[in-house]
MIVEX-814251 format. One record per residue: z, y, x of N, C-alpha, C, O in turn; residue in one letter. Coordinates in Angstrom, 2 decimals, always signed. Example, Ala and Ser with C-alpha at 12.3 -4.5 7.8 and 13.67 -1.06 7.14 Angstrom:
# MIVEX-814251
+7.80/-5.69/+13.19/+7.80/-4.50/+12.30/+7.80/-3.30/+13.20/+8.46/-3.32/+14.24/a
+7.08/-2.25/+12.85/+7.14/-1.06/+13.67/+7.87/+0.03/+12.90/+8.04/+1.14/+13.41/s
This chain:
# MIVEX-814251
-175.24/+74.79/-148.53/-174.24/+75.86/-148.56/-174.53/+76.91/-147.50/-174.41/+78.11/-147.77/m
-174.90/+76.48/-146.31/-175.12/+77.42/-145.22/-176.30/+78.33/-145.51/-176.24/+79.53/-145.25/d
-177.40/+77.76/-146.05/-178.58/+78.57/-146.34/-178.33/+79.59/-147.44/-179.00/+80.62/-147.50/n
-177.37/+79.31/-148.31/-177.09/+80.19/-149.45/-175.73/+80.87/-149.31/-175.04/+81.12/-150.30/l
-175.36/+81.16/-148.09/-174.00/+81.68/-147.84/-173.76/+83.03/-148.50/-172.62/+83.34/-148.85/r
-174.81/+83.86/-148.67/-174.62/+85.16/-149.32/-174.26/+84.99/-150.80/-173.45/+85.74/-151.34/l
-174.87/+84.01/-151.44/-174.49/+83.71/-152.83/-173.07/+83.13/-152.86/-172.28/+83.45/-153.75/y
-172.77/+82.29/-151.89/-171.45/+81.69/-151.79/-170.39/+82.78/-151.63/-169.36/+82.76/-152.30/f
-170.66/+83.73/-150.74/-169.74/+84.85/-150.52/-169.56/+85.66/-151.79/-168.43/+86.00/-152.16/f
-170.66/+85.98/-152.46/-170.59/+86.80/-153.68/-169.81/+86.09/-154.77/-169.06/+86.71/-155.52/s
-169.99/+84.77/-154.86/-169.28/+83.97/-155.86/-167.77/+84.03/-155.64/-167.01/+84.23/-156.58/y
-167.35/+83.87/-154.39/-165.92/+83.93/-154.09/-165.39/+85.34/-154.24/-164.26/+85.54/-154.71/l
-166.18/+86.33/-153.84/-165.76/+87.73/-153.91/-165.47/+88.15/-155.35/-164.47/+88.83/-155.61/f
-166.31/+87.75/-156.28/-166.16/+88.15/-157.68/-165.12/+87.32/-158.43/-164.79/+87.62/-159.58/h
-164.62/+86.27/-157.80/-163.68/+85.38/-158.49/-162.36/+85.27/-157.74/-161.94/+84.19/-157.32/n
-161.72/+86.42/-157.58/-160.35/+86.44/-157.06/-160.20/+86.58/-155.57/-159.12/+86.36/-155.04/g
-161.29/+86.96/-154.86/-161.19/+87.12/-153.41/-161.81/+88.46/-153.00/-162.71/+88.50/-152.16/n
-161.32/+89.54/-153.60/-161.90/+90.86/-153.38/-161.72/+91.38/-151.96/-162.41/+92.31/-151.55/s
-160.79/+90.78/-151.18/-160.58/+91.20/-149.80/-161.36/+90.33/-148.82/-161.16/+90.44/-147.61/d
-162.23/+89.48/-149.33/-162.98/+88.54/-148.48/-164.01/+89.28/-147.64/-164.67/+90.19/-148.12/l
-164.14/+88.87/-146.37/-165.12/+89.44/-145.45/-166.21/+88.39/-145.16/-165.97/+87.19/-145.25/k
-167.39/+88.88/-144.82/-168.51/+87.99/-144.53/-168.20/+87.05/-143.37/-168.66/+85.90/-143.36/h
-167.42/+87.52/-142.41/-167.11/+86.70/-141.24/-166.36/+85.43/-141.62/-166.50/+84.41/-140.96/a
-165.57/+85.50/-142.70/-164.80/+84.32/-143.10/-165.70/+83.19/-143.56/-165.35/+82.02/-143.40/k
-166.85/+83.51/-144.14/-167.78/+82.47/-144.55/-168.38/+81.79/-143.32/-168.56/+80.57/-143.31/i
-168.68/+82.58/-142.29/-169.20/+82.02/-141.04/-168.15/+81.11/-140.39/-168.48/+80.05/-139.87/s
-166.90/+81.54/-140.42/-165.82/+80.72/-139.87/-165.68/+79.43/-140.66/-165.47/+78.36/-140.08/i
-165.80/+79.53/-141.99/-165.71/+78.35/-142.84/-166.79/+77.34/-142.50/-166.50/+76.15/-142.36/l
-168.04/+77.80/-142.37/-169.15/+76.90/-142.05/-168.94/+76.24/-140.70/-169.21/+75.06/-140.53/i
-168.45/+77.02/-139.72/-168.20/+76.48/-138.38/-167.09/+75.42/-138.40/-167.18/+74.40/-137.72/s
-166.05/+75.67/-139.19/-164.94/+74.72/-139.27/-165.35/+73.42/-139.94/-164.85/+72.35/-139.61/c
-166.28/+73.51/-140.90/-166.81/+72.29/-141.52/-167.49/+71.43/-140.47/-167.25/+70.22/-140.39/i
-168.34/+72.07/-139.65/-169.04/+71.33/-138.60/-168.06/+70.76/-137.59/-168.22/+69.63/-137.13/a
-167.03/+71.55/-137.24/-166.02/+71.09/-136.29/-165.30/+69.85/-136.81/-165.12/+68.88/-136.08/l
-164.88/+69.89/-138.09/-164.21/+68.73/-138.69/-165.11/+67.51/-138.68/-164.67/+66.39/-138.42/a
-166.40/+67.73/-138.97/-167.34/+66.61/-139.00/-167.46/+65.97/-137.63/-167.37/+64.74/-137.51/q
-167.67/+66.77/-136.59/-167.87/+66.21/-135.25/-166.59/+65.58/-134.71/-166.65/+64.58/-133.99/y
-165.45/+66.15/-135.03/-164.18/+65.60/-134.55/-163.91/+64.22/-135.11/-163.32/+63.37/-134.44/c
-164.34/+63.97/-136.36/-164.05/+62.69/-136.99/-165.17/+61.67/-136.82/-165.05/+60.55/-137.31/f
-166.25/+62.04/-136.13/-167.34/+61.09/-135.93/-166.90/+59.89/-135.10/-167.13/+58.74/-135.50/m
-166.27/+60.15/-133.95/-165.81/+59.06/-133.08/-164.78/+58.20/-133.80/-164.79/+56.97/-133.67/t
-163.87/+58.84/-134.55/-162.87/+58.09/-135.31/-163.55/+57.21/-136.34/-163.14/+56.07/-136.55/i
-164.59/+57.74/-136.99/-165.31/+56.96/-137.98/-165.95/+55.72/-137.40/-165.92/+54.65/-138.01/g
-166.54/+55.85/-136.20/-167.17/+54.70/-135.55/-166.12/+53.64/-135.22/-166.34/+52.45/-135.45/v
-164.97/+54.07/-134.68/-163.93/+53.12/-134.31/-163.36/+52.41/-135.54/-163.12/+51.20/-135.51/k
-163.14/+53.16/-136.62/-162.66/+52.54/-137.85/-163.71/+51.62/-138.45/-163.40/+50.56/-138.98/l
-164.98/+52.06/-138.36/-166.06/+51.23/-138.87/-166.16/+49.90/-138.15/-166.47/+48.88/-138.77/g
-165.89/+49.90/-136.85/-165.91/+48.65/-136.09/-164.81/+47.70/-136.53/-164.95/+46.48/-136.45/n
-163.69/+48.27/-137.01/-162.55/+47.44/-137.39/-162.59/+46.99/-138.85/-162.30/+45.84/-139.16/k
-162.96/+47.92/-139.74/-162.89/+47.59/-141.17/-164.27/+47.41/-141.81/-164.37/+47.04/-142.98/i
-165.33/+47.68/-141.04/-166.67/+47.48/-141.58/-167.34/+48.79/-141.95/-166.70/+49.73/-142.42/g
-168.65/+48.84/-141.75/-169.40/+50.06/-142.02/-169.39/+50.42/-143.50/-169.26/+51.59/-143.85/t
-169.53/+49.42/-144.36/-169.56/+49.71/-145.79/-168.24/+50.32/-146.25/-168.24/+51.27/-147.03/r
-167.12/+49.79/-145.76/-165.81/+50.28/-146.20/-165.59/+51.71/-145.71/-165.07/+52.54/-146.45/f
-165.96/+52.01/-144.46/-165.78/+53.37/-143.96/-166.73/+54.32/-144.67/-166.42/+55.50/-144.83/i
-167.89/+53.82/-145.10/-168.81/+54.65/-145.90/-168.18/+54.99/-147.24/-168.29/+56.13/-147.71/t
-167.53/+54.02/-147.86/-166.86/+54.26/-149.14/-165.78/+55.33/-148.98/-165.67/+56.23/-149.81/i
-164.98/+55.22/-147.92/-163.93/+56.21/-147.67/-164.54/+57.59/-147.46/-164.05/+58.58/-148.01/i
-165.62/+57.66/-146.68/-166.27/+58.94/-146.42/-166.80/+59.60/-147.67/-166.57/+60.79/-147.89/g
-167.51/+58.84/-148.51/-168.10/+59.44/-149.72/-167.03/+59.81/-150.74/-167.23/+60.72/-151.54/v
-165.90/+59.11/-150.72/-164.79/+59.49/-151.60/-164.28/+60.88/-151.22/-164.07/+61.73/-152.08/i
-164.08/+61.11/-149.91/-163.64/+62.43/-149.44/-164.67/+63.50/-149.81/-164.29/+64.59/-150.24/f
-165.94/+63.20/-149.64/-166.99/+64.18/-149.95/-166.97/+64.55/-151.42/-167.06/+65.72/-151.77/i
-166.84/+63.55/-152.29/-166.82/+63.82/-153.73/-165.56/+64.57/-154.14/-165.61/+65.43/-155.03/n
-164.43/+64.26/-153.51/-163.19/+64.99/-153.78/-163.35/+66.47/-153.44/-162.87/+67.34/-154.16/i
-164.04/+66.74/-152.33/-164.23/+68.13/-151.92/-165.01/+68.92/-152.97/-164.69/+70.09/-153.23/s
-166.02/+68.32/-153.57/-166.79/+69.03/-154.59/-165.98/+69.21/-155.88/-166.11/+70.22/-156.57/f
-165.15/+68.23/-156.20/-164.28/+68.38/-157.37/-163.32/+69.56/-157.18/-163.12/+70.35/-158.10/i
-162.75/+69.66/-155.97/-161.84/+70.78/-155.68/-162.56/+72.11/-155.75/-161.99/+73.11/-156.20/l
-163.82/+72.15/-155.32/-164.58/+73.40/-155.38/-164.90/+73.80/-156.81/-165.03/+74.99/-157.11/m
-165.01/+72.82/-157.71/-165.34/+73.13/-159.10/-164.12/+73.62/-159.88/-164.28/+74.30/-160.90/m
-162.92/+73.28/-159.44/-161.72/+73.62/-160.23/-160.98/+74.84/-159.69/-160.00/+75.27/-160.29/v
-161.44/+75.41/-158.55/-160.75/+76.60/-158.05/-161.73/+77.48/-157.29/-162.79/+77.03/-156.86/n
-161.36/+78.76/-157.14/-162.18/+79.71/-156.38/-161.38/+80.42/-155.30/-161.89/+81.33/-154.65/t
-160.14/+80.02/-155.10/-159.31/+80.62/-154.06/-159.86/+80.26/-152.68/-160.14/+79.09/-152.42/n
-160.02/+81.24/-151.80/-160.64/+80.99/-150.50/-159.89/+79.94/-149.70/-160.51/+79.07/-149.09/y
-158.56/+80.01/-149.70/-157.78/+79.06/-148.91/-158.01/+77.63/-149.40/-158.15/+76.72/-148.59/a
-158.05/+77.43/-150.72/-158.28/+76.09/-151.26/-159.73/+75.66/-151.06/-160.01/+74.48/-150.84/l
-160.67/+76.62/-151.14/-162.06/+76.31/-150.84/-162.19/+75.87/-149.38/-162.93/+74.94/-149.06/i
-161.45/+76.55/-148.51/-161.46/+76.20/-147.08/-160.98/+74.76/-146.89/-161.59/+73.99/-146.16/f
-159.88/+74.42/-147.55/-159.34/+73.06/-147.44/-160.33/+72.03/-147.98/-160.53/+70.98/-147.38/i
-160.96/+72.35/-149.12/-161.90/+71.41/-149.72/-163.11/+71.18/-148.82/-163.62/+70.06/-148.75/s
-163.57/+72.23/-148.14/-164.73/+72.07/-147.26/-164.36/+71.34/-145.97/-165.21/+70.66/-145.39/m
-163.13/+71.48/-145.51/-162.67/+70.69/-144.37/-162.65/+69.20/-144.76/-163.01/+68.34/-143.96/i
-162.22/+68.93/-145.99/-162.25/+67.55/-146.49/-163.69/+67.03/-146.53/-163.94/+65.87/-146.22/i
-164.63/+67.90/-146.91/-166.04/+67.55/-146.90/-166.49/+67.16/-145.49/-167.14/+66.13/-145.29/f
-166.13/+67.99/-144.50/-166.49/+67.68/-143.12/-165.85/+66.40/-142.63/-166.46/+65.64/-141.88/g
-164.61/+66.16/-143.06/-163.91/+64.93/-142.70/-164.66/+63.71/-143.25/-164.86/+62.73/-142.54/l
-165.07/+63.79/-144.51/-165.79/+62.68/-145.12/-167.12/+62.40/-144.44/-167.48/+61.25/-144.21/g
-167.85/+63.49/-144.12/-169.13/+63.32/-143.41/-168.91/+62.71/-142.04/-169.65/+61.81/-141.62/c
-167.89/+63.20/-141.33/-167.63/+62.69/-140.00/-167.27/+61.22/-139.98/-167.71/+60.48/-139.10/g
-166.47/+60.78/-140.95/-166.06/+59.38/-140.98/-167.23/+58.45/-141.22/-167.29/+57.36/-140.65/l
-168.17/+58.86/-142.06/-169.22/+57.93/-142.48/-170.53/+58.07/-141.72/-171.21/+57.07/-141.50/s
-170.90/+59.29/-141.32/-172.25/+59.51/-140.80/-172.59/+58.69/-139.57/-173.53/+57.90/-139.59/n
-171.83/+58.88/-138.47/-172.18/+58.24/-137.21/-171.98/+56.73/-137.28/-172.69/+55.98/-136.61/l
-171.02/+56.29/-138.09/-170.80/+54.85/-138.24/-172.03/+54.18/-138.84/-172.42/+53.09/-138.42/s
-172.64/+54.85/-139.83/-173.86/+54.31/-140.45/-175.03/+54.35/-139.46/-175.83/+53.41/-139.40/v
-175.13/+55.45/-138.70/-176.20/+55.56/-137.70/-176.07/+54.45/-136.66/-177.06/+53.82/-136.30/i
-174.85/+54.21/-136.18/-174.63/+53.15/-135.21/-175.02/+51.79/-135.80/-175.60/+50.95/-135.12/k
-174.70/+51.60/-137.07/-175.07/+50.36/-137.74/-176.59/+50.18/-137.74/-177.10/+49.07/-137.54/n
-177.31/+51.27/-137.98/-178.78/+51.22/-137.95/-179.28/+50.89/-136.55/-180.25/+50.15/-136.39/c
-178.61/+51.45/-135.53/-178.99/+51.14/-134.15/-178.84/+49.65/-133.87/-179.67/+49.05/-133.17/w
-177.78/+49.05/-134.41/-177.56/+47.63/-134.18/-178.64/+46.78/-134.85/-179.06/+45.75/-134.31/e
-179.08/+47.21/-136.02/-180.14/+46.48/-136.72/-181.48/+46.60/-135.98/-182.23/+45.63/-135.87/y
-181.76/+47.79/-135.47/-183.05/+48.05/-134.82/-182.82/+48.63/-133.43/-183.06/+49.82/-133.22/y
-182.35/+47.82/-132.46/-182.01/+48.33/-131.14/-183.21/+48.87/-130.36/-183.04/+49.65/-129.43/p
-184.42/+48.46/-130.73/-185.61/+48.93/-130.04/-186.29/+50.08/-130.76/-187.39/+50.49/-130.38/n
-185.65/+50.62/-131.80/-186.24/+51.71/-132.58/-185.25/+52.87/-132.74/-185.19/+53.50/-133.79/r
-184.49/+53.13/-131.68/-183.45/+54.17/-131.78/-184.05/+55.54/-132.04/-183.52/+56.31/-132.85/l
-185.15/+55.86/-131.34/-185.78/+57.16/-131.52/-186.33/+57.34/-132.93/-186.22/+58.42/-133.51/g
-186.92/+56.28/-133.47/-187.47/+56.35/-134.83/-186.37/+56.57/-135.85/-186.52/+57.36/-136.77/l
-185.25/+55.86/-135.69/-184.12/+56.00/-136.61/-183.58/+57.41/-136.58/-183.37/+58.03/-137.63/i
-183.35/+57.94/-135.37/-182.84/+59.31/-135.26/-183.82/+60.32/-135.84/-183.41/+61.29/-136.47/n
-185.12/+60.09/-135.63/-186.13/+60.99/-136.17/-186.13/+61.01/-137.68/-186.24/+62.07/-138.29/g
-186.01/+59.83/-138.30/-185.97/+59.74/-139.77/-184.74/+60.46/-140.32/-184.83/+61.18/-141.31/i
-183.60/+60.27/-139.66/-182.35/+60.88/-140.12/-182.42/+62.41/-140.00/-182.06/+63.12/-140.94/i
-182.87/+62.90/-138.85/-182.98/+64.35/-138.66/-183.99/+64.97/-139.62/-183.75/+66.04/-140.17/l
-185.11/+64.27/-139.81/-186.11/+64.77/-140.75/-185.53/+64.83/-142.17/-185.79/+65.78/-142.91/a
-184.75/+63.81/-142.53/-184.13/+63.80/-143.85/-183.18/+64.97/-144.04/-183.17/+65.60/-145.10/g
-182.37/+65.26/-143.01/-181.45/+66.40/-143.09/-182.20/+67.71/-143.28/-181.87/+68.51/-144.16/f
-183.21/+67.94/-142.45/-183.90/+69.22/-142.46/-184.75/+69.41/-143.71/-184.76/+70.48/-144.31/k
-185.47/+68.36/-144.11/-186.33/+68.46/-145.29/-185.48/+68.67/-146.54/-185.80/+69.52/-147.37/i
-184.41/+67.88/-146.67/-183.56/+68.02/-147.86/-182.88/+69.37/-147.90/-182.69/+69.94/-148.97/s
-182.50/+69.89/-146.73/-181.87/+71.21/-146.67/-182.83/+72.29/-147.19/-182.43/+73.19/-147.92/s
-184.09/+72.18/-146.79/-185.10/+73.15/-147.25/-185.34/+73.04/-148.74/-185.43/+74.04/-149.45/s
-185.45/+71.80/-149.22/-185.70/+71.57/-150.65/-184.55/+72.11/-151.49/-184.77/+72.78/-152.50/i
-183.31/+71.81/-151.08/-182.14/+72.26/-151.83/-182.00/+73.78/-151.79/-181.51/+74.39/-152.75/l
-182.44/+74.39/-150.69/-182.40/+75.85/-150.61/-183.27/+76.46/-151.70/-182.84/+77.37/-152.41/y
-184.49/+75.97/-151.83/-185.41/+76.54/-152.83/-184.97/+76.21/-154.25/-185.13/+77.02/-155.16/y
-184.42/+75.01/-154.46/-183.92/+74.67/-155.79/-182.76/+75.59/-156.17/-182.71/+76.12/-157.28/i
-181.82/+75.77/-155.22/-180.67/+76.62/-155.50/-181.03/+78.07/-155.68/-180.56/+78.72/-156.61/g
-181.86/+78.60/-154.79/-182.17/+80.03/-154.80/-183.12/+80.39/-155.93/-182.84/+81.32/-156.69/d
-184.23/+79.68/-156.05/-185.29/+80.08/-156.97/-185.18/+79.49/-158.38/-185.74/+80.04/-159.32/y
-184.45/+78.39/-158.52/-184.40/+77.73/-159.83/-183.04/+77.84/-160.52/-182.97/+77.89/-161.75/l
-181.96/+77.87/-159.75/-180.62/+77.81/-160.36/-179.89/+79.16/-160.29/-179.47/+79.69/-161.31/i
-179.75/+79.71/-159.10/-178.89/+80.88/-158.91/-179.59/+82.19/-159.25/-179.06/+83.01/-160.00/i
-180.77/+82.39/-158.71/-181.40/+83.71/-158.83/-182.88/+83.60/-159.18/-183.73/+84.07/-158.42/n
-183.21/+83.00/-160.32/-184.63/+82.86/-160.70/-185.30/+84.20/-160.99/-186.52/+84.31/-160.86/p
-184.52/+85.23/-161.37/-185.09/+86.55/-161.66/-185.26/+87.39/-160.40/-185.77/+88.52/-160.46/k
-184.84/+86.85/-159.23/-184.98/+87.53/-157.94/-184.31/+88.89/-157.92/-184.90/+89.88/-157.49/r
-183.10/+88.94/-158.40/-182.32/+90.18/-158.38/-181.78/+90.42/-156.98/-181.39/+89.48/-156.29/m
-181.77/+91.70/-156.57/-181.34/+92.05/-155.22/-179.84/+92.23/-155.10/-179.10/+92.18/-156.09/g
-179.40/+92.44/-153.85/-177.98/+92.63/-153.57/-177.59/+94.10/-153.74/-178.43/+94.99/-153.73/m
-176.29/+94.31/-153.90/-175.75/+95.66/-153.85/-175.64/+96.05/-152.38/-174.88/+95.44/-151.62/k
-176.37/+97.04/-151.99/-176.52/+97.35/-150.58/-175.22/+97.78/-149.90/-175.04/+97.55/-148.70/e
-174.33/+98.40/-150.65/-173.15/+98.97/-150.00/-172.20/+97.90/-149.47/-171.38/+98.18/-148.59/y
-172.28/+96.69/-149.98/-171.39/+95.66/-149.47/-172.09/+94.32/-149.29/-171.45/+93.31/-149.00/y
-173.38/+94.30/-149.46/-174.19/+93.09/-149.26/-173.69/+91.94/-150.12/-173.48/+90.83/-149.63/a
-173.51/+92.21/-151.41/-173.13/+91.15/-152.34/-174.06/+91.20/-153.55/-174.66/+92.23/-153.86/i
-174.16/+90.07/-154.22/-174.94/+90.00/-155.45/-174.04/+90.34/-156.63/-172.81/+90.23/-156.54/y
-174.64/+90.74/-157.72/-173.89/+91.06/-158.92/-173.24/+89.81/-159.49/-173.62/+88.69/-159.15/s
-172.26/+90.01/-160.35/-171.57/+88.88/-160.97/-172.54/+88.03/-161.79/-172.38/+86.81/-161.87/r
-173.52/+88.66/-162.40/-174.51/+87.92/-163.18/-175.20/+86.85/-162.35/-175.49/+85.76/-162.83/e
-175.47/+87.19/-161.09/-176.14/+86.25/-160.18/-175.13/+85.30/-159.56/-175.34/+84.09/-159.54/v
-174.04/+85.86/-159.04/-173.11/+85.05/-158.26/-172.43/+83.96/-159.09/-172.14/+82.88/-158.58/s
-172.17/+84.24/-160.37/-171.51/+83.23/-161.20/-172.38/+81.99/-161.40/-171.88/+80.91/-161.72/d
-173.69/+82.15/-161.21/-174.58/+80.99/-161.33/-174.45/+80.05/-160.14/-174.97/+78.93/-160.16/k
-173.76/+80.51/-159.10/-173.51/+79.63/-157.95/-172.67/+78.43/-158.37/-172.78/+77.35/-157.78/f
-171.83/+78.62/-159.39/-171.03/+77.50/-159.91/-171.94/+76.40/-160.45/-171.64/+75.22/-160.29/f
-173.05/+76.80/-161.10/-174.01/+75.81/-161.58/-174.62/+75.02/-160.43/-174.91/+73.83/-160.55/n
-174.82/+75.72/-159.31/-175.37/+75.06/-158.12/-174.36/+74.05/-157.55/-174.74/+72.98/-157.10/y
-173.06/+74.40/-157.59/-172.03/+73.48/-157.13/-172.02/+72.22/-158.00/-171.90/+71.11/-157.49/i
-172.14/+72.40/-159.31/-172.20/+71.25/-160.22/-173.41/+70.39/-159.91/-173.32/+69.16/-159.86/i
-174.56/+71.03/-159.69/-175.77/+70.31/-159.34/-175.57/+69.48/-158.07/-175.94/+68.31/-158.01/f
-174.98/+70.11/-157.03/-174.72/+69.39/-155.79/-173.74/+68.25/-155.98/-173.90/+67.18/-155.41/l
-172.71/+68.49/-156.80/-171.70/+67.44/-157.04/-172.34/+66.21/-157.69/-172.04/+65.08/-157.31/a
-173.20/+66.44/-158.67/-173.89/+65.32/-159.33/-174.81/+64.61/-158.34/-174.86/+63.38/-158.30/i
-175.54/+65.40/-157.55/-176.46/+64.82/-156.57/-175.71/+64.00/-155.54/-176.13/+62.89/-155.20/l
-174.60/+64.53/-155.03/-173.80/+63.82/-154.03/-173.22/+62.54/-154.61/-173.17/+61.52/-153.92/v
-172.79/+62.57/-155.87/-172.24/+61.38/-156.51/-173.30/+60.28/-156.60/-173.02/+59.11/-156.32/f
-174.52/+60.66/-156.99/-175.62/+59.68/-157.09/-175.95/+59.12/-155.71/-176.12/+57.91/-155.55/i
-176.05/+60.01/-154.71/-176.35/+59.56/-153.36/-175.23/+58.70/-152.79/-175.49/+57.79/-151.99/l
-173.99/+58.97/-153.19/-172.86/+58.16/-152.72/-172.98/+56.73/-153.22/-172.74/+55.78/-152.47/s
-173.36/+56.57/-154.48/-173.53/+55.23/-155.04/-174.65/+54.50/-154.30/-174.52/+53.33/-153.95/i
-175.77/+55.21/-154.08/-176.89/+54.60/-153.36/-176.46/+54.20/-151.94/-176.79/+53.12/-151.46/i
-175.72/+55.09/-151.28/-175.29/+54.83/-149.90/-174.41/+53.58/-149.82/-174.60/+52.74/-148.94/a
-173.46/+53.47/-150.75/-172.56/+52.32/-150.73/-173.31/+51.03/-151.04/-173.05/+49.99/-150.44/v
-174.25/+51.10/-151.98/-175.01/+49.90/-152.36/-175.95/+49.43/-151.25/-176.17/+48.23/-151.11/c
-176.49/+50.36/-150.48/-177.50/+50.00/-149.48/-176.92/+49.82/-148.07/-177.65/+49.47/-147.14/l
-175.63/+50.04/-147.91/-175.02/+49.90/-146.59/-174.45/+48.49/-146.42/-173.66/+48.03/-147.24/t
-174.87/+47.83/-145.35/-174.38/+46.49/-145.05/-173.88/+46.46/-143.61/-174.42/+47.13/-142.73/f
-172.84/+45.67/-143.39/-172.31/+45.53/-142.05/-173.26/+44.70/-141.20/-173.76/+43.66/-141.64/n
-173.51/+45.17/-139.98/-174.41/+44.45/-139.09/-173.79/+43.14/-138.66/-172.61/+43.08/-138.31/y
-174.59/+42.08/-138.69/-174.16/+40.76/-138.22/-175.24/+40.20/-137.32/-176.40/+40.10/-137.71/q
-174.86/+39.83/-136.11/-175.83/+39.27/-135.18/-176.28/+37.89/-135.65/-175.52/+37.14/-136.27/e
-177.54/+37.58/-135.34/-178.07/+36.27/-135.70/-177.42/+35.19/-134.85/-176.93/+35.45/-133.75/e
-177.41/+33.99/-135.39/-176.87/+32.83/-134.67/-177.77/+32.53/-133.47/-178.94/+32.20/-133.67/d
-177.27/+32.64/-132.23/-178.12/+32.43/-131.05/-178.79/+31.06/-131.02/-179.88/+30.91/-130.46/p
-178.14/+30.05/-131.60/-178.69/+28.70/-131.56/-179.99/+28.57/-132.33/-180.76/+27.64/-132.11/s
-180.23/+29.53/-133.26/-181.45/+29.46/-134.06/-182.66/+30.08/-133.34/-183.81/+29.87/-133.74/k
-182.38/+30.83/-132.30/-183.47/+31.50/-131.63/-183.13/+31.69/-130.16/-182.97/+32.81/-129.70/n
-183.01/+30.59/-129.43/-182.48/+30.60/-128.08/-183.33/+31.39/-127.10/-182.81/+31.97/-126.15/e
-184.64/+31.43/-127.33/-185.51/+32.08/-126.37/-185.33/+33.59/-126.33/-185.76/+34.24/-125.37/e
-184.69/+34.17/-127.37/-184.51/+35.61/-127.41/-183.05/+36.01/-127.19/-182.67/+37.16/-127.44/f
-182.22/+35.07/-126.70/-180.80/+35.37/-126.53/-180.61/+36.53/-125.55/-179.93/+37.51/-125.86/i
-181.22/+36.39/-124.36/-181.04/+37.42/-123.35/-181.53/+38.77/-123.80/-180.88/+39.79/-123.56/g
-182.70/+38.80/-124.46/-183.27/+40.06/-124.92/-182.40/+40.71/-125.98/-182.21/+41.92/-125.95/e
-181.86/+39.92/-126.92/-181.04/+40.45/-128.00/-179.75/+41.04/-127.47/-179.34/+42.13/-127.87/t
-179.09/+40.30/-126.55/-177.83/+40.77/-125.99/-178.05/+42.07/-125.22/-177.27/+43.01/-125.33/i
-179.14/+42.11/-124.43/-179.44/+43.31/-123.66/-179.70/+44.50/-124.56/-179.22/+45.60/-124.30/s
-180.46/+44.27/-125.65/-180.79/+45.36/-126.57/-179.54/+45.88/-127.25/-179.37/+47.09/-127.40/a
-178.67/+44.96/-127.69/-177.45/+45.38/-128.37/-176.52/+46.12/-127.42/-175.85/+47.08/-127.83/n
-176.48/+45.68/-126.16/-175.64/+46.38/-125.19/-176.16/+47.79/-124.95/-175.38/+48.73/-124.83/n
-177.51/+47.95/-124.90/-178.08/+49.27/-124.74/-177.72/+50.16/-125.92/-177.41/+51.34/-125.74/d
-177.75/+49.57/-127.13/-177.40/+50.34/-128.32/-175.95/+50.78/-128.28/-175.64/+51.93/-128.60/s
-175.05/+49.87/-127.89/-173.63/+50.21/-127.83/-173.36/+51.27/-126.78/-172.57/+52.19/-126.99/s
-174.04/+51.13/-125.61/-173.86/+52.12/-124.55/-174.34/+53.49/-125.00/-173.71/+54.51/-124.70/n
-175.48/+53.51/-125.72/-176.01/+54.77/-126.21/-175.05/+55.40/-127.21/-174.87/+56.62/-127.23/l
-174.44/+54.56/-128.05/-173.50/+55.08/-129.04/-172.29/+55.70/-128.35/-171.85/+56.78/-128.72/c
-171.75/+55.00/-127.34/-170.59/+55.53/-126.62/-170.94/+56.82/-125.89/-170.15/+57.76/-125.86/r
-172.15/+56.86/-125.31/-172.59/+58.07/-124.62/-172.71/+59.23/-125.59/-172.28/+60.35/-125.30/y
-173.29/+58.96/-126.76/-173.45/+60.00/-127.78/-172.09/+60.54/-128.20/-171.90/+61.75/-128.30/f
-171.15/+59.63/-128.45/-169.83/+60.05/-128.92/-169.12/+60.90/-127.88/-168.54/+61.93/-128.21/c
-169.17/+60.47/-126.62/-168.38/+61.13/-125.59/-168.98/+62.46/-125.15/-168.25/+63.43/-124.95/s
-170.30/+62.51/-125.00/-170.94/+63.72/-124.48/-171.25/+64.73/-125.58/-170.75/+65.85/-125.56/k
-172.08/+64.32/-126.54/-172.51/+65.25/-127.60/-171.34/+65.70/-128.45/-171.26/+66.87/-128.84/a
-170.42/+64.79/-128.74/-169.29/+65.13/-129.60/-168.43/+66.22/-128.95/-168.01/+67.16/-129.61/n
-168.16/+66.08/-127.66/-167.36/+67.08/-126.95/-168.07/+68.42/-126.91/-167.46/+69.46/-127.15/c
-169.37/+68.39/-126.60/-170.14/+69.63/-126.51/-170.17/+70.35/-127.85/-169.94/+71.56/-127.92/f
-170.46/+69.61/-128.92/-170.58/+70.22/-130.23/-169.23/+70.73/-130.74/-169.16/+71.75/-131.43/l
-168.16/+70.03/-130.40/-166.84/+70.49/-130.81/-166.50/+71.83/-130.15/-166.00/+72.75/-130.81/s
-166.78/+71.93/-128.85/-166.54/+73.19/-128.13/-167.41/+74.30/-128.70/-166.96/+75.43/-128.86/i
-168.67/+73.96/-128.99/-169.60/+74.96/-129.53/-169.11/+75.47/-130.89/-169.20/+76.67/-131.17/f
-168.59/+74.57/-131.73/-168.12/+74.98/-133.05/-166.87/+75.85/-132.96/-166.66/+76.74/-133.78/c
-166.04/+75.60/-131.95/-164.85/+76.42/-131.77/-165.25/+77.83/-131.31/-164.68/+78.82/-131.76/i
-166.23/+77.89/-130.40/-166.65/+79.18/-129.85/-167.58/+79.93/-130.79/-167.71/+81.15/-130.68/c
-168.24/+79.22/-131.72/-169.23/+79.85/-132.61/-168.71/+81.05/-133.37/-169.33/+82.11/-133.32/g
-167.58/+80.93/-134.08/-167.06/+82.10/-134.82/-166.73/+83.28/-133.92/-166.93/+84.43/-134.31/p
-166.23/+83.00/-132.71/-165.90/+84.10/-131.80/-167.16/+84.84/-131.35/-167.18/+86.06/-131.26/c
-168.22/+84.06/-131.08/-169.49/+84.67/-130.68/-170.06/+85.51/-131.81/-171.13/+86.10/-131.65/i
């Protein structure tokens, strides 16, 4: 969505939001990130109580609801609410799953984070080219210069991109729920010689998780609040 914000703006502009300004799209994107980071810590705490798989199910349900709401309306206020729900769903599930991975592989924290970040960036680039060059604007039509918007012929195809994303998210949600398992420590009696090492590694993982939540979460939340003003 962020990479294709000009198409997103044009789509909303031509469908009942003629007073919409470009700044509102930037505010919307920032608020999505803010909602996501605010609910990350809550997601981890709930995941510890009800299980990583269950909090993942709750998160992907919110994410899918947000895309359904985007497909049935074009009002900016309702789009705003739907995208906040999207951020809420991501926040509840994302960090809880990452923490679960840390518990499984306490000595591979850097590798896990690298795989996750690479997945975000690579998929973002791939989806940008699919949306821009294959779905929305394959004819490479330009914008109307006087207001920096695309024609209705182009912008209405953004709805097809939303449908594509909704189907993709639904498939990924099923995969996520099926492949997510709650971490369970091994029985110490079966491997006594590694008790001290395992406990130390898990404690390091938990400490890193708490540090991440308290420091990065606060910084990113403040940054997202100040972003639209900047």
